[in-house]
PAMAR-251060 format. One record per residue (C-alpha): residue number from 1; residue in three letters; chain; x, y, z. Coordinates in Angstrom, 3 decimals, m for minus. Layout:
k/r/c/xx/yy/zz
NUM/ALA/A/X/Y/Z
...
This chain:
k/r/c/xx/yy/zz
1/MET/A/17.245/49.142/49.196
2/THR/A/14.050/49.141/47.138
3/LYS/A/14.470/48.051/43.539
4/LYS/A/12.434/49.414/40.642
5/ILE/A/11.171/46.798/38.188
6/LEU/A/9.661/47.624/34.816
7/ILE/A/6.765/45.290/33.933
8/THR/A/5.662/45.392/30.308
9/GLY/A/2.264/44.068/29.270
10/SER/A/1.001/45.086/32.696
11/ARG/A/m2.703/44.672/31.896
12/GLY/A/m2.371/41.108/30.637
13/GLN/A/m3.113/38.156/32.886
14/LEU/A/0.534/37.574/33.822
15/GLY/A/1.263/41.279/34.165
16/ARG/A/m1.617/41.665/36.612
17/SER/A/m0.641/38.504/38.480
18/LEU/A/2.923/39.818/38.865
19/GLN/A/1.554/42.996/40.398
20/ASP/A/m0.626/40.976/42.781
21/ALA/A/2.367/38.874/43.883
22/VAL/A/5.061/41.552/44.140
23/PRO/A/7.295/40.914/47.183
24/ASP/A/8.465/43.553/49.610
25/GLY/A/11.443/45.545/48.428
26/TYR/A/10.209/46.258/44.917
27/ASP/A/8.594/49.304/43.330
28/LEU/A/6.831/48.628/40.051
29/ILE/A/6.840/50.617/36.842
30/SER/A/3.858/49.001/35.145
31/VAL/A/3.211/49.845/31.491
32/ASP/A/1.088/48.494/28.673
33/ILE/A/1.128/49.171/24.954
34/ASP/A/m0.760/52.482/25.086
35/GLU/A/1.795/53.844/27.569
36/MET/A/4.928/52.299/26.079
37/ASP/A/5.127/50.114/22.981
38/ILE/A/8.116/47.758/23.200
39/ALA/A/8.287/47.733/19.387
40/ASN/A/9.006/51.498/19.508
41/GLN/A/12.686/51.680/20.439
42/THR/A/12.773/55.462/20.852
43/GLN/A/9.812/55.378/23.229
44/LEU/A/11.319/52.503/25.210
45/LEU/A/14.766/54.079/25.602
46/ARG/A/13.162/57.365/26.693
47/LEU/A/11.170/55.588/29.386
48/MET/A/14.289/53.706/30.549
49/GLU/A/16.146/56.993/30.876
50/GLU/A/13.283/58.645/32.764
51/LYS/A/12.414/55.778/35.122
52/ARG/A/15.842/54.100/35.393
53/PRO/A/14.574/50.669/36.446
54/ASP/A/16.796/48.104/38.175
55/GLY/A/15.301/45.247/36.157
56/ILE/A/12.739/44.325/33.516
57/ILE/A/10.046/41.646/33.364
58/ASN/A/8.653/41.345/29.853
59/THR/A/5.160/39.883/29.608
60/ALA/A/4.182/41.907/26.531
61/ALA/A/3.482/39.569/23.627
62/TYR/A/1.352/38.843/20.604
63/THR/A/m0.410/35.692/21.824
64/ASN/A/m3.232/35.013/19.358
65/VAL/A/m2.005/31.708/17.916
66/GLU/A/m4.728/31.580/15.261
67/LYS/A/m4.469/35.165/14.006
68/ALA/A/m0.678/35.038/13.935
69/GLU/A/m0.914/32.842/10.831
70/SER/A/m2.396/35.763/8.887
71/GLU/A/m0.758/38.556/10.924
72/ARG/A/2.828/37.363/10.748
73/GLU/A/4.353/40.844/10.607
74/LYS/A/2.430/41.992/13.672
75/ALA/A/3.442/38.880/15.628
76/TYR/A/7.121/39.399/14.776
77/GLU/A/6.956/43.128/15.515
78/ILE/A/6.001/42.442/19.135
79/ASN/A/7.478/39.010/19.825
80/CYS/A/10.818/39.554/18.087
81/ARG/A/11.583/43.214/17.411
82/GLY/A/10.034/44.284/20.702
83/VAL/A/12.207/41.812/22.596
84/GLU/A/15.253/42.972/20.639
85/ASN/A/14.534/46.538/21.782
86/LEU/A/14.176/45.405/25.396
87/ALA/A/17.478/43.532/25.192
88/ILE/A/19.240/46.679/23.940
89/ALA/A/17.595/48.812/26.638
90/ALA/A/18.467/46.364/29.424
91/LYS/A/22.058/46.111/28.221
92/GLN/A/22.452/49.886/28.136
93/ARG/A/21.270/50.050/31.756
94/ASP/A/23.179/46.875/32.736
95/VAL/A/20.099/45.431/34.469
96/PRO/A/18.642/41.900/34.442
97/ILE/A/15.706/41.039/32.209
98/VAL/A/13.171/38.246/32.581
99/HIS/A/11.463/37.379/29.305
100/VAL/A/8.443/35.058/29.245
101/SER/A/8.285/32.557/26.390
102/THR/A/6.288/29.492/25.425
103/ASP/A/6.152/25.723/24.965
104/TYR/A/5.227/26.437/21.336
105/VAL/A/8.914/26.869/20.462
106/PHE/A/8.899/23.035/20.264
107/ASP/A/7.299/20.866/17.572
108/GLY/A/5.622/18.434/19.987
109/LYS/A/7.180/15.306/18.483
110/ASN/A/9.468/14.512/21.413
111/TYR/A/6.949/12.697/23.636
112/LYS/A/9.048/13.267/26.700
113/PRO/A/9.285/16.534/28.636
114/TYR/A/11.335/19.175/26.874
115/GLN/A/14.403/20.441/28.714
116/PRO/A/15.530/24.078/28.402
117/GLU/A/18.332/23.006/26.064
118/SER/A/16.149/20.691/23.933
119/LYS/A/16.124/21.342/20.187
120/THR/A/13.527/23.937/19.186
121/ASN/A/11.424/23.616/16.051
122/PRO/A/8.229/25.716/16.170
123/ILE/A/5.436/24.646/13.819
124/ASN/A/3.317/27.813/13.789
125/VAL/A/3.955/31.526/13.306
126/TYR/A/3.334/32.332/16.964
127/GLY/A/5.978/29.840/18.091
128/GLN/A/8.382/30.983/15.378
129/SER/A/8.044/34.625/16.423
130/LYS/A/8.552/33.763/20.099
131/LEU/A/11.662/31.724/19.315
132/ALA/A/13.018/34.591/17.208
133/GLY/A/12.572/36.865/20.243
134/GLU/A/14.432/34.413/22.484
135/GLN/A/17.292/34.254/20.006
136/LYS/A/17.555/38.048/19.726
137/LEU/A/17.648/38.405/23.509
138/LEU/A/20.407/35.822/23.936
139/GLU/A/22.365/37.209/20.987
140/ILE/A/22.338/40.747/22.399
141/TYR/A/22.339/40.294/26.172
142/SER/A/22.807/36.725/27.382
143/GLU/A/24.906/38.040/30.288
144/LYS/A/21.877/39.066/32.345
145/ALA/A/18.883/37.458/30.626
146/TYR/A/16.393/34.966/31.996
147/ILE/A/14.019/33.274/29.569
148/VAL/A/11.119/31.557/31.351
149/ARG/A/9.054/29.273/29.128
150/THR/A/5.590/28.252/30.262
151/SER/A/2.438/26.617/28.882
152/TRP/A/m1.362/26.736/28.883
153/LEU/A/m1.534/29.875/31.014
154/TYR/A/m4.760/30.934/32.718
155/SER/A/m5.922/33.162/35.582
156/GLN/A/m8.845/35.161/36.901
157/TYR/A/m7.860/37.898/34.442
158/GLY/A/m8.269/38.327/30.697
159/ASN/A/m9.328/35.717/28.168
160/ASN/A/m8.162/32.156/28.645
161/PHE/A/m9.270/28.534/28.325
162/VAL/A/m10.641/28.266/31.867
163/LYS/A/m12.904/31.288/31.607
164/THR/A/m14.030/30.320/28.108
165/MET/A/m14.961/26.838/29.336
166/LEU/A/m16.903/28.227/32.296
167/ARG/A/m18.900/30.449/29.952
168/LEU/A/m19.607/27.673/27.455
169/MET/A/m20.561/25.223/30.184
170/ASN/A/m23.244/27.638/31.323
171/GLU/A/m24.477/28.164/27.753
172/ARG/A/m24.372/24.699/26.166
173/ASP/A/m25.309/21.109/26.940
174/VAL/A/m22.614/19.557/24.739
175/LEU/A/m18.921/20.456/24.381
176/LYS/A/m16.272/18.838/22.197
177/VAL/A/m12.683/19.269/23.374
178/ILE/A/m9.396/18.110/21.854
179/ASP/A/m7.840/15.134/23.643
180/ASP/A/m4.694/14.477/21.572
181/GLN/A/m2.696/17.579/22.514
182/ILE/A/m0.846/17.101/25.798
183/GLY/A/0.657/19.819/27.972
184/ALA/A/0.579/21.289/31.468
185/PRO/A/m2.045/23.820/32.618
186/THR/A/m0.348/26.663/34.475
187/SER/A/m1.736/29.352/36.719
188/ALA/A/m0.439/32.865/36.072
189/THR/A/m0.262/33.177/39.861
190/THR/A/2.282/30.378/40.283
191/LEU/A/4.257/31.604/37.276
192/ALA/A/4.355/35.127/38.733
193/GLN/A/5.570/33.819/42.076
194/THR/A/8.292/31.811/40.336
195/ILE/A/9.456/34.824/38.340
196/TRP/A/9.762/36.892/41.500
197/THR/A/11.679/34.044/43.151
198/ILE/A/14.096/33.938/40.219
199/LEU/A/14.703/37.677/40.514
200/ASN/A/15.246/37.329/44.258
201/LYS/A/17.529/34.300/44.186
202/ARG/A/19.353/35.207/40.974
203/PRO/A/20.348/31.726/39.760
204/ALA/A/22.588/31.420/36.703
205/TYR/A/21.249/33.375/33.735
206/GLY/A/19.722/31.353/30.923
207/ILE/A/16.577/29.445/29.968
208/TYR/A/14.175/28.028/32.563
209/HIS/A/10.878/26.173/32.336
210/TRP/A/7.905/26.600/34.634
211/THR/A/4.481/24.952/34.691
212/ASP/A/2.268/23.548/37.394
213/ALA/A/2.866/19.854/38.113
214/GLY/A/1.296/17.025/36.141
215/VAL/A/0.136/16.762/32.540
216/ALA/A/m3.235/16.859/30.783
217/SER/A/m4.996/16.995/27.463
218/TRP/A/m7.319/19.897/26.769
219/TYR/A/m10.141/17.394/27.331
220/ASP/A/m8.753/16.431/30.762
221/PHE/A/m8.454/20.116/31.606
222/ALA/A/m12.034/20.827/30.541
223/VAL/A/m13.437/17.907/32.553
224/ALA/A/m11.621/19.123/35.663
225/ILE/A/m12.939/22.671/35.137
226/TYR/A/m16.450/21.269/34.867
227/GLU/A/m16.224/19.017/37.921
228/ILE/A/m14.735/21.687/40.171
229/GLY/A/m16.922/24.390/38.616
230/VAL/A/m20.103/22.464/39.457
231/THR/A/m18.920/21.856/43.028
232/LEU/A/m18.196/25.565/43.518
233/GLY/A/m21.422/26.696/41.872
234/LEU/A/m19.618/28.374/38.977
235/VAL/A/m21.325/26.012/36.544
236/LYS/A/m25.094/25.916/37.011
237/ASN/A/m25.722/23.381/34.237
238/LYS/A/m25.110/19.978/35.818
239/SER/A/m25.823/17.960/32.669
240/VAL/A/m23.101/19.129/30.290
241/ALA/A/m21.740/16.302/28.121
242/ILE/A/m18.033/16.746/27.282
243/PHE/A/m16.767/14.646/24.378
244/PRO/A/m13.102/14.082/23.428
245/ILE/A/m12.195/14.787/19.798
246/SER/A/m9.045/14.669/17.695
247/GLU/A/m7.335/17.893/16.647
248/THR/A/m8.166/16.899/13.056
249/GLU/A/m11.850/17.339/13.906
250/TYR/A/m11.334/20.910/15.107
251/PRO/A/m10.867/23.542/12.369
252/SER/A/m7.756/25.592/13.012
253/GLN/A/m5.475/27.917/11.040
254/ALA/A/m2.462/27.087/13.207
255/THR/A/m0.864/23.698/13.794
256/ARG/A/m0.155/23.062/17.472
257/PRO/A/2.356/20.714/19.097
258/GLN/A/0.786/17.430/20.160
259/PHE/A/3.082/17.069/23.172
260/SER/A/4.555/20.183/24.775
261/VAL/A/5.251/19.214/28.389
262/LEU/A/8.157/21.217/29.796
263/ASP/A/10.812/19.674/32.052
264/LYS/A/11.141/22.093/34.990
265/ARG/A/13.680/20.234/37.144
266/LYS/A/16.321/22.889/36.478
267/THR/A/13.973/25.586/37.793
268/LEU/A/12.879/23.585/40.840
269/THR/A/16.521/23.118/41.820
270/ALA/A/17.543/26.706/41.047
271/VAL/A/14.782/28.363/43.079
272/GLU/A/14.482/25.608/45.719
273/GLN/A/10.746/25.142/45.486
274/THR/A/8.209/22.496/44.568
275/ALA/A/5.392/22.530/42.016
276/VAL/A/1.764/21.873/42.981
277/HIS/A/m0.367/19.613/40.775
278/TRP/A/m2.394/21.562/38.247
279/LYS/A/m5.734/20.205/39.528
280/ASN/A/m5.072/21.545/43.021
281/VAL/A/m3.983/24.883/41.612
282/LEU/A/m7.061/24.968/39.368
283/GLU/A/m9.364/24.509/42.362
284/ARG/A/m7.666/27.401/44.135
285/GLU/A/m7.906/29.623/41.053
286/LEU/A/m11.578/28.771/40.511
287/LYS/A/m12.297/29.796/44.094
288/ILE/A/m10.655/33.144/43.356
289/ILE/A/m12.764/33.501/40.207
290/LYS/A/m15.890/32.707/42.217
291/ASN/A/m15.015/35.289/44.864
292/ASN/A/m14.319/37.972/42.278
293/LEU/A/m16.742/36.874/39.553
294/PHE/A/m14.093/37.539/36.886
295/PHE/A/m15.873/35.877/33.971
C-alpha cells in the first residue's frame, strides 16, 4: 500500500534531496512556505484534512545563524511555533513525524561526540529556537516523533558552504577559513537516505544523530573542497592560498560551538547501515555539482 508523506520545506536543499531519494511505495505531498506556512496552524490543519498524509517529514526551518541574533521572533516562529503546530497536526492524524534538528543545540564544550541524550545548552538564538522546537514536539507527541539532528549540511542545491567556497575559489587568490570549530560535514543526500530508512524500518521513536563519517574543521573542509574541485575542473584557479584563522579573527554576530561532533552509533545500529567518510561523500557530491553546474 502506497503511503503519502508530507514534506515541508520542499524547496530547501534537504527537501529537494528527500524528493530525489524517495523509495518506492511513497507518494509525496511537497510544500514550501508559499503553499503552506507551518507557523500558520489553521492553514496546516486544513492541508492535513485535505491531503490526509500517512506521515510528515519536517525540513522547514529558519537557518540563518547570523540573522537569527537580530530576528529572534522570526526564528522562533518557524523553529518552535511551527514545529508545535506540526506536532499537534501529526497527533490529530496519529501519524509519525520526522523533525530535522541541529548540532547547534549543544554548546561545543564537550570535546567528545555528543550522544542523543547528552545535555543541551545552545549558545546562539538559532540553536535555542531549534531546541525549543524539539522540546515542543516531544512534549506534545513523543509517541510517534523522530528527531534527527545533523551538522554542516550541504548539497548541489541552495546556498551552502561548499558552493560558497567553490565560488570564492574562482574569484580570489587568498581565503581565510576558521580552523578552531570542529564538526562533521554532511551531505543532504546521505541524510535524506537515512531519514527514509528510519521511516521504513521504524526503530524506537526518539532522538537520533546523523552525519557523514569523520570530523573536520571548516579549514579542513575548505582545503578538501579546493583539492577535489581543482581535480574535477570546478576550480579553475590553481594558486589559491587557504589560510587557517581563529574564530576570534572572523567577525560574527552569533557564537558557534567549537566542537559539535554528533555520536551516531545509535542511528547506525537502529537502521543497520554504515556511514561513509565525509571526504568520499564530498567527492561524489562535487561530481554531481559538476554534472549539473549547480553553482
